[in-house]
N, C-alpha and C positions, 0 to 999 in steps of 0.2 A: 322600372325597378333597376335596370342595369345602370342608367345614368345616375340614379340616386347613390348607388354603391360606389361608382367611380368618384363622384363628388365627395362622398364620405371618406373614402380612402385618401384622396388628395388633401382634405382638411386635416385628417389625422397625421399624415406625413408632414404637413406644414407645421402642425402643432408640435410634433416631436423633433423637428429639425434642430440640430445642434446650433446653439448660439454662443456668443462670446462667454457668457456666464457658465454655460455647460462645459466649454473647453477649459475655463478657469478652474472649475471644481474637479474635472478629470485630472488635470495636471497636478493640482494640489493633492488629490487622493493618491495617485500613483507615485508622485514624487515623495510624499510622506511614507508610503508603504515601502518603497525600495530603500529610502534612507533608514527606516527602522530596521530593515533586514541587514543592511550594511553595518549599522551600529552594533546590533546585538550579536550578529555572527562574528564580527571582529573581536568582540569580547570573548565569545565562545572559543574562537581559535586560539586566543592568548591563553585561556585557561587550559585548553587541551594540550597546547605545547608545553605548558608548565607541568602538566600531569604526566606526559609521556616522554619528556626530554631524556630521562634516565634510560628508558627502553631504547630510544633512538641511538643514543651514544653507545650503549652496551652491545646492541646488535649491529652497529656500524651501518645504519640506514643511510643511503646516499641522499644528499640534499635535494637532488632532482626528483628522486622518488617520493620524498616527503612532500615536496611542493606540488608536483603534478599528479602522482598516483594517489596520494592520500588527501591532501587538503583541497585540491581542485575538485575532487569528488565529494569531500566532506561538506563543502559549502552548499551546493545545491540540495544535498540530502537533508541537512538540518534546516535549511531555509524553507523547504517544502513541508517538512514535518511540523514546524511551528508557524506555518502560514496563517492559521486562524488567529493566533496571537498578534501577528503583524497587521492583519486586516483590522482588528479591533483598535489597536493603537493608532493606526493611520486615520481611521474614520473619526474616532473620538477626539484625537489631538487637533486636527485641523477644523473639524466641525465645531468643537467647543470654542476655538479661537474665533471662528466666524460669528458664533452666538455672542461671545463676550464683546466683540466689536460692533454688535447690533447689525451685522450685515444680513443675517437671516431675517430679522425683523423688516429690514428694508426690502428684501426680496418679497416677503409676504405682503407688504404694503402696496406693491405694484400689482397685486392680484394673482401672484404665483401661488399655486396650491402646494400642499405637502407632496402630493402624488407627482406633480411636475418636478419638484425639487429632487425626487428620488431618481429621475431618469439618468442624470450623469453618474450618480452613485452606482446604480445597477449596471450601467455600461462599464464602469471601472471594475465592478465586481465580476462582470462577464470576462473581461480581459484577464483578470487575476485567475479566475476559475479555469480558463482555457490554458494559460501558461502552466498552472499547477498540474492540470491533467496531462499535458504533453510531457512535462518533466517527470511525473510519477509513472507514466506508462512506457516511455521510450528512453529518455535521457538518463534518468537516475539508475534504472536497472542496468544499463550498459556500464555506467561508471562504477556501480556497486561491485561489479566483478573485480575490477582493478583495486578498489578500496579494500575489499575483504581479503584479497590475496596479499596486499601489503600488510594488513593486520596480522594475518597468519604467519607471515615471514618475519616481521620486525616488532610485533607487539605481543608475540607469544599467545595469540588467540588460536588455541588448538582446534584443528579440523576434526570432525567426527570421522572415526576410522573403523567403526564396527556397528553392526545392527543385530538385534536379537528377535527371535520368534517371528520370522518373516513369513507371511502367507498372502498370496495373491493369485488371481485368476489370470494366467498368461495367455489363454486362448479359450474359446467357447468350450466349457466343460472340462478344462484342464487346470488343475490347482497345483501350485508349487508351494513347497514349505522348506524353510531352512531354520535350524535352531540358532545358528550364529553365522554372521558373515564378517570377514575382516578385509579391509581395503588394501592393507600394505602388501598382501600376497594374492589379492583378488580371489580368495577362497572361502567357500561356505562349507559348513559342517552339518552332518546329520540331515541330509537332503532327501526329500521325497517328492514324487511327481505322480499325481493321480489323474486318470482320464476317465470321464463318465460319458455314457451314451444312453439317452432315455432314462436318466437318473440311476443308471446301473454302472457299477465300477467295472471297467473292461481291462484296465492295466494299472499296475502299481509298481513304480520304480523307486527303489531306495538306494542310497549311496552314503558312504562315510564322508566323502569329500566331493566337492564340485568346484572347478576353477574356471574363471572367465578368461577367454582368449581375447586379449585386447586388439589383436590384429584383424579379427573378423567380427562383424556386428552379429550379436545374439548367439555367438558360438560359445558353448560350454563343454568342458572336458570332465566327464563323470568318472570317478575312480572308485574301485572296490564296490561294485554295484550288484544289485539283484533285481531282475525284471520279472514280474509275474503278469501273465496275460490270460484273461478269462474269455473263452469262446464257448458259449453255451454251458455245458456241464464239464467241459474240459479245461484244465489249467496247465499252462506251460511256464516253466521257470528257467530263466537264463541268468547265468552269473559270469562276471568277468572283472578284469583288473582296470580296464580303460574303455570308455565309450565316448566318441566325439559326436556331439549332437547340437541341433539348433533349437533353442528355447527362446520364445519371444519375451525376453526380459533383459534388463541391463542393471548394473549396480546402482545407477542414479535413480532407478525406479523405487528403491527402498532405502538407499543410504542417504538420508536427508541431512545435509550439512547446515550449520548455523547460518542464518540469513539467506538461505538458498532462494526463498520466495522473493527476496528483494532484487535478485539478479535476473529475474525473468521479465520480459516485456509483457504487457497485458494479453496480447494474442497467444503468446507461448504459455502464459500462466493459465489461461482458459483451456488451452489444449491439454496441458499437463493434468489439470483437475478432472477433465472429462475422461482422459485415459486412465487415471488412477481409480476413478469411480467405477468404470467398466470392469476394472480388475479386482474390485472389491477391497482396495487398499483403504484402511480406515483413517490413517494419520495424515489427513490433508486439510484439516480445518484451518491451520495456519496459512495455507495457500489461499483458501477461500476468503478468509478475513482480509488478507492483503489485496486480493482482487477487488472486493467490494469497497474497501477502505479508500482506494484511489479515487473512485467515483464519488463517494460520500464526502470526502475531504474537499474535493474541488467544488461540489455543489454548496458546501457550507459557507463559501464566500458570500453568497447572496443573503443567506439567513443572518450571518454575523454583521454584514453591512447594514441591514435593516435595523438590527438591534442597536448598533452603534449610532446610527443616524437618529433613531427615535429617542435614544438616551440623551444625546448631546445637542440636539437642535434647539433646545429651550434654555434660555439664560437662567442659571440657578445661583443661589447664594454661595454654595460651596465652590463655584467656579470650575476651572478646568481640572483641578486636582481631584475633586469629587468624581467627575466623569471618568477620568483616567483610572481612578481606584476601582470604581464599579466595573469598568470595561475590562481591566486586566484580571480582576477577580472572576468575571464571567468567562473570559477566554481560557484562563487556566483551569477553571472547573469543566469547561467543554473538553479540553485535552485530557484531563484526568478521567472524566466520565467515559470518553471514547476508549481509553486504555482499559478501564475496569470492565466495560461491556464486551470488549474484544477478548479479555481473559475468560469471561464466562462462556463465550463461544468456543474458545480453544480447549478449556478444561472441563466444560460442562456439556449440556445437551441443547443449548440455545442455538438457533439457526445463525450462521455467520453473517448472512445478509441483514437479518433483523438486528443483530447485536451491533453491527457497524452503523446502521441507520437510526437506531434509538436516540443517540444524542441529537441528531439533526431533527428528528420528529419532536423531541422535547423542546429544543431551542426554537423550533418553528412556532410553537405555542407561545413561548416567551416573546418572540418577535411580533406575533400577532397582537398580544396584549399591549406591548409598548407602542406599537403602531397606532392602536386604538386610542392610547392616552397621549400621543404626540400632538403638538399644536398643529391645527389644520389651517 
């Protein structure tokens, strides 16, 4: 049995070993993919410059900041965002060309199966998926910090500087509430802190104002406060003008800025989501969607590659134009569907993970149907 398995594995490796044709397809796939990115992003950069040139001149943005802080981080962000479109264009463009030149027919005539033809395509998709995942989880979040700071400084993208009706569990059985928090002076208004033991309220702190001390982590200065402490049937009331205290919360825990989820690497994003869930903070769906979207978008490279290959591997009357039209239509519908389903998760009751993966699930069925219909 052992010998049979070793022989079987060796035969499989021999069968799957990359040949000149595989290398040719991989080079064509990745070359077309990166060429499509370079072409479309170049056009996007030209349009963006045209749209924002007035803001750059008015705010006197330095040329170095425009080039390195903004556009150097703009390019990978939008390249990764529209990666599904580039995958479709790359696969359909060069595969249709192979089909038009009867190269695929020649491959099949040598005994190559459709499944064997898929090997270099899936290897290329794996490279793209890996690059996309690394970009979205590590590289782009780091660059987004610089890009968003540039936008806030030179494009008048105002930063969120206040929050309302904040309620979160800062520790086990300790609930904090603020009616309003303003970042320009690090001050919250109409603050209360309730402590429960065995589901019973044991202390209730109220204050007109509470200010975050930026010199010490978790230090808050409570002003004009009243503290009620309940011990059995007795109640003690303490009042004062100022109380320095440590509360396990920071302004960034509830002051969510525009695009904040894009500036976190995936490990930090997962840590932030878990922390906020434990605190009972409800407004984290945007962060959950971003976390799952990074994985789903990377995995989509395999599904979209299979759809593109199945569509364009057969010579048709309409030629390359028909394949490109169908492919671009499908890729744009995928991006649109992904945006719509994410909106349902953020503004509705749909699970963020399910919302992000629904487009992949639906297009996996489309890929399976087209694969079944593809020439074998």
